[in-house]
C-alpha positions as CSV (number, residue, x, y, z in Angstrom):
1,X,91.5,94.0,108.5
2,X,88.3,96.1,109.3
3,X,89.2,99.5,107.9
4,X,86.0,101.2,109.6
5,X,87.3,100.0,113.4
6,X,91.1,100.7,112.6
7,X,89.9,104.3,111.5
8,X,87.8,104.6,114.6
9,X,90.7,103.7,116.7
10,X,93.5,105.6,114.6
11,X,91.8,108.6,113.1
12,X,95.0,110.3,112.3
13,X,96.7,109.0,109.1
14,X,100.2,110.3,107.7
15,X,100.5,110.1,104.2
16,X,102.7,108.0,102.3
17,X,105.4,110.5,101.4
18,X,107.4,108.6,98.4
19,X,111.0,109.5,97.3
20,X,112.7,109.4,100.7
21,X,110.6,111.9,103.2
22,X,108.6,109.1,104.6
23,X,111.1,106.5,106.6
24,X,110.5,103.5,108.5
25,X,111.1,105.6,111.9
26,X,108.5,108.0,111.0
27,X,105.7,105.5,109.9
28,X,106.8,103.5,113.6
29,X,106.5,106.7,115.2
30,X,103.3,107.9,113.9
31,X,101.8,104.2,114.6
32,X,103.6,103.8,118.0
33,X,101.5,107.2,118.8
34,X,98.1,106.0,117.9
35,X,98.2,107.2,114.7
36,X,98.3,105.3,110.9
37,X,101.6,105.5,109.7
38,X,101.8,104.7,106.0
39,X,105.1,103.5,104.1
40,X,105.2,104.1,100.3
41,X,106.4,101.5,97.5
42,X,106.9,104.5,94.7
43,X,110.3,104.5,93.2
44,X,111.5,101.2,95.1
45,X,112.4,98.0,93.8
46,X,109.9,94.9,95.2
47,X,113.0,94.1,96.9
48,X,113.7,97.2,98.6
49,X,110.6,97.9,99.6
50,X,110.5,94.1,101.2
51,X,113.3,95.4,103.3
52,X,111.0,98.5,104.3
53,X,108.5,96.8,105.2
54,X,110.6,94.2,107.1
55,X,112.5,97.8,108.9
56,X,109.1,98.9,110.3
57,X,107.9,95.4,112.1
58,X,111.7,95.2,113.2
59,X,110.4,98.3,115.0
60,X,108.1,96.7,116.9
61,X,105.0,98.0,114.4
62,X,102.4,95.7,113.6
63,X,99.6,98.4,112.5
64,X,100.6,100.4,109.7
65,X,99.6,101.2,105.8
66,X,101.1,100.8,102.5
67,X,100.7,102.5,99.2
68,X,101.6,101.6,95.5
69,X,101.5,103.9,92.4
70,X,98.8,102.0,90.2
71,X,101.0,101.7,86.5
72,X,100.2,104.8,84.3
73,X,99.2,103.6,80.6
74,X,102.0,104.0,78.3
75,X,101.7,107.2,75.9
76,X,100.9,107.7,72.5
77,X,103.9,107.8,69.9
78,X,102.9,111.5,69.7
79,X,104.5,111.6,73.1
80,X,107.8,110.9,72.0
81,X,108.3,114.6,70.2
82,X,106.9,116.1,73.4
83,X,109.6,114.5,75.5
84,X,112.2,115.7,73.0
85,X,111.2,119.2,73.1
86,X,111.2,119.1,77.2
87,X,114.7,117.8,77.0
88,X,116.1,120.8,75.0
89,X,114.2,122.8,77.0
90,X,116.1,120.9,80.2
91,X,119.3,121.8,78.6
92,X,119.9,125.2,80.7
93,X,119.6,123.3,83.8
94,X,121.5,120.3,82.7
95,X,124.5,122.9,81.8
96,X,123.5,124.7,85.3
97,X,124.2,121.5,87.3
98,X,126.8,119.7,85.1
99,X,124.7,116.7,84.6
100,X,122.8,115.1,81.9
101,X,119.3,114.9,81.5
102,X,118.2,111.4,82.2
103,X,116.5,108.8,79.8
104,X,112.6,109.1,78.9
105,X,111.9,105.6,79.9
106,X,108.8,104.1,80.5
107,X,108.1,101.8,83.8
108,X,105.3,100.0,85.9
109,X,107.3,100.9,89.1
110,X,107.7,97.1,89.6
111,X,103.8,96.3,90.1
112,X,103.7,93.2,89.6
113,X,106.1,92.1,92.1
114,X,105.1,94.3,94.8
115,X,101.4,92.9,94.7
116,X,102.8,89.3,94.8
117,X,105.3,90.7,97.7
118,X,102.4,92.1,99.7
119,X,100.1,89.2,99.3
120,X,102.8,86.9,101.3
121,X,103.3,89.9,103.6
122,X,99.8,90.2,104.7
123,X,100.2,94.2,105.6
124,X,96.8,95.6,107.2
125,X,96.3,98.3,105.1
126,X,97.0,98.7,101.5
127,X,96.5,102.1,99.5
128,X,96.5,102.9,95.7
129,X,97.2,106.0,94.1
130,X,97.3,107.0,90.5
131,X,94.4,104.9,89.9
132,X,92.5,102.1,90.7
133,X,93.7,98.1,90.5
134,X,92.1,95.7,89.2
135,X,89.0,93.6,91.2
136,X,91.7,90.8,91.1
137,X,94.1,92.5,92.9
138,X,91.7,93.9,95.4
139,X,90.6,90.5,96.1
140,X,93.9,88.8,96.5
141,X,94.7,91.6,99.1
142,X,91.6,91.4,101.0
143,X,91.5,87.3,100.8
144,X,95.3,87.4,103.2
145,X,93.4,90.2,105.5
146,X,94.7,93.5,104.2
147,X,92.0,96.4,104.0
148,X,92.4,98.0,100.7
149,X,92.0,101.9,100.1
150,X,92.2,104.2,96.4
151,X,93.1,107.4,96.6
152,X,90.4,109.6,94.3
153,X,89.9,112.9,93.3
154,X,86.4,112.9,92.0
155,X,83.2,111.0,92.9
156,X,83.1,109.0,89.8
157,X,86.7,107.6,90.8
158,X,85.3,106.8,94.0
159,X,82.3,104.9,92.7
160,X,85.0,103.1,90.2
161,X,87.0,101.8,93.5
162,X,84.0,100.8,95.2
163,X,82.2,98.8,92.2
164,X,85.9,96.8,92.2
165,X,86.0,96.6,95.4
166,X,88.1,98.8,97.4
167,X,87.2,98.7,101.1
168,X,87.6,102.4,101.4
169,X,88.7,105.7,99.4
170,X,90.9,108.4,100.4
171,X,89.2,111.4,99.1
172,X,92.2,113.8,97.9
173,X,91.2,117.7,97.7
174,X,93.4,120.3,95.8
175,X,95.3,121.3,98.7
176,X,97.4,118.5,99.1
177,X,101.2,118.4,98.6
178,X,102.9,116.0,96.4
179,X,101.2,114.2,93.2
180,X,97.5,114.4,92.5
181,X,95.7,110.6,92.7
182,X,94.0,111.3,89.2
183,X,93.2,108.4,87.5
184,X,93.7,110.4,84.2
185,X,95.8,113.5,84.3
186,X,94.5,114.9,81.0
187,X,90.7,114.9,82.5
188,X,91.3,115.9,86.0
189,X,89.3,117.8,88.2
190,X,90.4,120.1,91.2
191,X,88.2,120.4,93.7
192,X,88.7,121.5,97.4
193,X,88.7,119.2,99.7
194,X,85.5,120.3,101.4
195,X,83.4,120.0,98.3
196,X,84.9,116.6,97.3
197,X,84.6,115.2,100.7
198,X,81.0,116.1,100.9
199,X,80.3,114.5,97.6
200,X,82.0,111.5,98.4
201,X,80.7,110.7,102.0
202,X,77.4,110.8,100.2
203,X,78.3,108.8,96.9
204,X,79.9,105.6,98.9
205,X,79.1,103.5,101.6
206,X,82.5,102.6,102.6
207,X,84.8,104.7,105.1
208,X,86.2,107.6,103.3
209,X,89.9,109.5,104.6
210,X,89.9,113.1,103.7
211,X,93.2,114.6,102.4
212,X,94.6,117.9,101.3
213,X,95.6,120.4,103.1
214,X,95.3,119.2,106.9
215,X,97.6,120.8,109.2
216,X,95.8,120.6,112.9
217,X,93.8,119.7,115.0
218,X,91.2,122.0,114.0
219,X,91.3,120.7,110.2
220,X,91.2,117.3,111.6
221,X,87.9,118.3,113.3
222,X,86.6,119.8,110.5
223,X,86.7,116.9,108.4
224,X,85.6,114.0,110.8
225,X,82.8,116.4,111.5
226,X,81.8,116.0,107.7
227,X,81.8,112.6,107.7
228,X,84.9,111.6,107.2
229,X,86.5,108.1,108.7
230,X,90.1,109.7,109.6
231,X,92.3,112.6,108.7
232,X,95.4,112.2,106.1
233,X,98.2,114.6,106.5
234,X,101.7,114.3,104.9
235,X,103.1,118.0,104.9
236,X,102.6,118.5,108.5
237,X,104.7,115.8,109.2
238,X,107.8,116.9,106.8
239,X,109.7,118.8,109.5
240,X,109.3,116.0,112.2
241,X,113.0,114.7,112.8
242,X,112.0,111.2,111.5
243,X,111.4,112.7,108.4
244,X,113.5,111.8,105.6
245,X,113.1,115.1,103.6
246,X,116.0,116.9,103.0
247,X,116.9,120.0,105.4
248,X,117.0,122.1,102.3
249,X,113.2,120.9,101.9
250,X,112.3,121.3,105.6
251,X,114.3,124.9,105.9
252,X,112.2,125.9,102.7
253,X,108.9,125.4,104.6
254,X,109.5,127.9,107.0
255,X,111.6,130.3,104.5
256,X,109.5,133.3,104.1
257,X,110.7,133.8,100.3
258,X,108.5,130.8,99.7
259,X,105.1,132.0,99.7
260,X,102.9,130.0,97.6
261,X,102.6,126.5,96.0
262,X,101.8,125.5,92.9
263,X,100.7,122.3,90.4
264,X,103.0,121.6,87.9
265,X,104.1,118.6,85.7
266,X,107.9,120.1,85.6
267,X,109.4,117.6,88.1
268,X,107.6,114.1,86.9
269,X,105.1,114.5,84.1
270,X,102.1,114.1,86.6
271,X,100.4,117.0,88.5
272,X,101.9,117.6,91.9
273,X,101.8,120.6,94.2
274,X,105.2,122.0,95.9
275,X,106.6,125.2,96.5
276,X,106.8,127.8,93.4
277,X,110.2,127.9,92.6
278,X,112.5,128.7,89.7
279,X,112.4,125.0,88.1
280,X,108.2,125.2,88.2
281,X,108.2,128.9,86.9
282,X,110.7,128.1,83.9
283,X,108.9,125.1,83.0
284,X,105.4,125.5,83.3
285,X,104.3,123.6,80.1
286,X,106.1,120.4,80.6
287,X,104.5,117.5,79.3
288,X,102.2,115.1,81.0
289,X,104.2,112.2,80.7
290,X,104.6,109.7,83.7
291,X,107.0,108.8,84.5
292,X,109.2,109.5,81.6
293,X,109.5,112.8,82.8
294,X,110.4,111.8,86.4
295,X,113.2,110.2,84.7
296,X,114.6,112.4,82.7
297,X,114.6,115.0,85.7
298,X,115.9,112.8,87.9
299,X,119.5,113.4,87.7
300,X,118.8,117.4,87.8
301,X,116.8,117.1,91.1
302,X,119.7,114.8,92.6
303,X,122.0,117.6,91.7
304,X,120.2,120.4,92.8
305,X,119.7,118.4,96.2
306,X,123.5,118.0,96.7
307,X,124.0,121.5,95.8
308,X,121.5,122.7,98.5
309,X,119.9,124.6,95.9
310,X,115.9,124.6,96.7
311,X,115.2,126.2,93.6
312,X,116.1,123.4,91.5
313,X,114.2,120.6,93.8
314,X,111.0,119.3,94.0
315,X,109.5,121.1,97.3
316,X,106.4,118.9,97.5
317,X,104.2,120.4,100.1
318,X,100.5,121.4,100.5
319,X,98.7,124.9,100.6
320,X,99.1,124.9,104.5
321,X,102.9,124.4,104.8
322,X,103.7,127.4,106.7
323,X,101.9,125.5,109.4
324,X,104.2,122.6,109.2
325,X,105.5,122.3,113.0
326,X,109.0,121.0,113.8
327,X,108.0,118.0,116.3
328,X,108.8,114.4,117.1
329,X,106.0,112.5,115.2
330,X,104.8,110.8,118.2
331,X,104.6,114.3,120.0
332,X,102.6,115.5,116.6
333,X,100.0,112.8,116.4
334,X,99.2,113.5,120.2
335,X,99.1,117.9,119.3
336,X,97.0,116.6,116.4
337,X,94.4,114.8,118.7
338,X,94.5,117.2,121.6
339,X,93.6,119.9,119.1
340,X,90.8,117.9,117.5
341,X,89.4,117.2,120.9
342,X,89.7,121.1,121.8
343,X,87.7,122.0,118.5
344,X,85.1,119.8,119.2
345,X,85.8,116.2,117.6
346,X,85.0,112.9,119.2
347,X,88.2,110.7,119.3
């Protein structure tokens, strides 16, 4: 797959939102409207992920992307003490919701099996977050016709991705909702998209997709005029009927009681941006230990969701969340295109 040509034909990319927000229906609707729908593999087994790919293709979609979590390195033994302390800190949430804190376990998100699956599936675009895969993995995917994209938060990360053979990079600004893509959460940079995009475009000679705070066509036009090959947004699609986001999550995006977003490690142990709620405020010093913290809080988040309690849920959202529109995904892609053209973009 020629990534440069694909971005030229489909300059609006729907971000792969793991955890249920991105459904096969959303991916299919975005791609059918001329955007690039993206299917997340995060938190799924390889078999479940394969079934999602089959479902997308069963809806008649041929051009789409998928996204994988690059495994985090295992933590040092000292992390056990931090996790034990956090378990005690979560006791109040556990009592409130009537569920136990989950096990602080490590896993690699079925990485090897998912890579093998994608070599067989020959998906047009495969993107990565939380790190850069090996040159061997990128080469295997390119050999079967998949274009590869690595999500980056610094110029150094972008250079690493290109050196290993990535066909493109996705520059993620600090405004983005959900998880920061930073390779090493202990040594990350939180740069606004405008600054990061400028520097990454200058540093690499591959297509650069821009992500972070992109909510309308004017935002799309702005990043394209700054050298991006395409604009990626996730929060803008959360209120679409095809989105699998919880109704409470969708409602919170328009709720005047939620006024800001925060970066937090409280839910998963990796920096992520969501609507500021009680859980975030009560656990500001959560350890940076992914995926252990993710597994610890998973039962708590599920219970809060069942209780329709937005104060205990991970309400992932970017800084522009208030501009999210309740439109069918295909219609939203068309509106974004029209707005971008009106703002001066050449699509």
